[in-house]
N, C-alpha and C positions, 0 to 999 in steps of 0.2 A: 172481378178481372186478374188475371192471372201475370205474373212477373214471370220470365223467363231469365234465365242463369245460364250465361254462356261462359266456356272456359275462359274467356279472355277476362271476366271481371270476377271469378276465381280460382287463381292457378293453383294446381294440384301440388306445386313445389314452390317456395317463398325465397327466393334469391337473396343468397347474403349480401348485406348491404356495405358499398364499398366505403362508404364511412362511420361506418359504424364506432362506437367510443373502444380503445382498447385499455380492457383492465390493469390495473396497477402501476401504468404511467403518465405522465405527463411531459406538456413542452416547456420551450425554455419563459413561457411566460405563467406557469403555473396552473392551465387550463390542460382538461381532457385532451387525448389524441383522438381527433376524428378521423383525419385524413392520410391513411397510411403510405401515399405515396410521398408525401410531405415531411415526413419524421420518419427515423428509423432506417428500418433496410439498412443493402449496401452501401449508399452513400454515405452514410454515417459509418458505418463500420469500416471503412476502408480509413478514415480520419484513426482510427482506434488503433489499428493493425499497425500504422505508421509510424503511430507512438512507440506501442512495442517493439519494434524493428529499429528504432532510437536508442530508444530504453535501453536494452541489450547488447546496441553497438556499443554506447558509452559507458556502460556497468564494466561488461569484460575486457574493453579499453585500459580501464582500469585494474582490474581485478589481475587480469596476466600477467601485467607487469612491473606489480609492486613488489616483487621479492629482488628483481634487477633494482626499481629503483633505490631501495632501502639499502641492498649492501654497495650499491656503487656512487648517487650525487649526493644521498645522506651520511654516506659512510658507517652504515648500523655493522655488527657481524652477522654471522649468518645464523646463530640461535638466536641475537634479539629479533633480528628482521622475520624469522618464522614464528616467533610465541604473539609478536604486534599483528602478523597477516593473521594467526590464528583463531585471535581475541577478535578480529577484525570482523574475521568471517564467520564468527559465531553470534556478534551483533544482527550481520547482515541475514540470518538464519531465523534470528528469533522476533527481527524490527517487524516480519510480516504480520504477527499476529495481533500486535498491538498497533497495525495500521488499520486491519481488518475490524477491531474494535472500535478503533478512533469513528471510521466509516460507517459501521452500523447504529453505531449509540448516538453520535452527536453530527459529524461532518455530513455524511453520505456519499456515494461513491465518485461524483463529478467533482466536488468540491477538494477531496482527499486527491485526487488527479491533481489537480490546480496546485496545490498545496506542494505538492510532492515535487513537481513536475519545477516549480520554481526554486526549491531546496538545492535538485539537482543542478540546474544550472548556477547557482548560488556555489554550490561547493566543488562543479568540477572551474567554475572561472578561478577561486583561490586557489585550488591547485595548479593552475595557469600561472597564476602568479607566482606563486611561490617556486616554480620552476625558472622563470623569467628572471624576476629581481634577485640580484644577487645579495641582497641586505636578507633576504629569506630563507635562502637556502650555503649551508656550508662551502668552501673555496675548494678548486679541486685537487688531488692530491697532486703533489710536488715529489718528483725523484729526489733522493739523495745516495749517497756512496756509503752507509753504513748501513739500514735496511731498507734499502729499495727506493721505496714510496714513502710518503711523510703526510697522512691525512690528517686534518683537523679536524674537531667533532664536534657537530652541530650545536647549536645554542638554546637556550630552552626556549627561548622565541619562535625559535626555526622549527623546532618540535612541535610544539604547542600548535603552531598554525598550520601545521603540512594536517597532524592530525587530525585537530577540529574540522576543517576541510574535508580528511577522509570521512570520518563519522555524520558528517553534514551529508555525504552523498550515501552512507550507509540509512539515514533515516529517510531519505528521499526513495530510495528502492524501498524500504518496508511500504512505503504507503501507496508505491506504483504496486507490487505486486500481489496484493488481493482481490487487487480493483479492477485495474484495467481490462481483464478479461471479463470480470462479474458485467463491469458498464457494456462492454461490445455485445457480450450475449442480452443485454436491456435491447437493445436496437432490435429485436424478432420477436415476436408475438407467436410460444410454441401453440398457440391455443387455432391459428393458423394454418391450414396446411402446407403453403407454399412458405409462408415465412419460417415454419419448422423444421424445412428441407433446407433452407436459407441458413438457421440457424447451427444446424449439424455441418455444413460447410463452412461456416465461418472457424467453426473450432480449427479445421483442417488447416484452414489461411493464417489462421493466429499462429500456431504453432510454427506454419512454414518461417513466417514471421520472425519471431525467436531464433528458428535455428537458423535461419541468415545472417540477421544481424551478429548472431556471435560467431558465425564462423567469418564474416568479412570482417569482424572486430579483430581477431587472430592473426589472419591473414598481414591485413594492414597496418593497424595500430603495433601491432608487435616489432616489424619492422622498420616503421616511421621512429619509436620511442628508442631503438638500441642503435641506429646507425644513422639518423639523422636530427633528431631534437627531442628532449623530454619536453620542452614547450608544445611544440608541434602534437607530441604525442596524449599530453591533456589536453590541448586546446583544440584537435578536433572533435574528441565526443562531446565538449560543450558547445560548438558551435551547432552539433549536430542535434543536440538536447534543443537550444535553442530555436533552431527550426521547427522541432517537433514540437514544441510549445506551442509555436504561434499556428501552424498547422490544426493543434487540438482545438483552438482556438475559435478557428473560421469555421468548425461545425455545431457551435452552439447552439443556432437556431435551428438543427436540425434535428438533434438527437432529440432520443426518449429519456426520460430521467423516472427513473422506479423511486415510487413512495410505499411506505410501510403503514397502512391503516392502526395494527396495535402499534402503538407508542409504547408499551411495556417492556423493555429490552430483556430477555430473559440474563443476559449476562450483567447487565447493570443492576439488576436486581441481586445476582448472585454474589456481588462487588459490595452491595449497600449489605449484606448481613454480614461478611468478612470484617468491614469497618465497624459495624456497630458489637461485632464479639469482640472486638480489638477495644474497643470502648469501655466494655462493662468488664474487661477481664478483672478490674480490681474488687469489684463491689464482690460482696459480703455477703456468701446465702447461711442460711438458718444449718446447722449441724444436724449431723440426721441424730443424735444423741437429744437435742432441743425439739427436735419432732416428734420422739420418743415417748419424752415427760410429758408433751404438750396433750398428745392422742390420752395416754395415762392418764392426767386427771381429769381429761374430760369424761373419761369412763367411772371413775370413782364419784367424781362432784354429784353432789342428789339434784334431782331436777326439781327447777321451782314450778310450785304449784302442785304437787305428785301428791300432796295429802290429802288437797280436797277430793280426792276419789278414793280414798278408802272408807 
């Protein structure tokens, strides 16, 4: 009895399953992602682009007005203010390296963004308090007949509170900077033709959002800080970052979370080597002369049992 095989039974081309497992990512439950339409894609990437816009808006809202605030309400000289800004800017440039290390070795991108967003809101909130509360800022300069104006120097508490808040913002942006773009790229599977194109488009929109947030901050926050109120100049970035944090949390159930199958992080292993070297640097090793004497003694010493073969 012959069995006829039709084209419907054995198709020449097998279509790719829409619910195939996406490698390298899991959902919020820690399970493999099987449905592309429910996880990742533009739906999730839009939340991340919004966070990037708010973060750049908040960062440059502080950075672009810092010299004016230090020489104005905080009564610092131009030289001291420039030195403090250069040190702070240097920390802001170096801390993303630490943030990337923490994200890759310990927390992961999502948790690093989460913690950094909380630190951002706290730092900006403390900066707003330093501009609102009279006890956290020096009094305004008063005109005098002798020198023109008399400005009281800030107290140690006022300076410490302000710069602690400022460096808290630096730590927060150090966690944001290396993780937000990478986490957004995780929402697209480059092995899928359509998502590969969307991933390229995502980077364009991400950079557009970055530049847009910076431009809006330079235009609006600068005017508000210098002409209306420093409390508003610090408070508006704080509110925008708090809203962005809430928006970021709304996408928890739709994100794709990347995971590393190889748990041996190379950076962590290199760090362990340096730590072991630092612990053992005082250990004394045998000198070269002692090694030579030991080798010579082994050559000249008679071998045991050699007389038995004579």
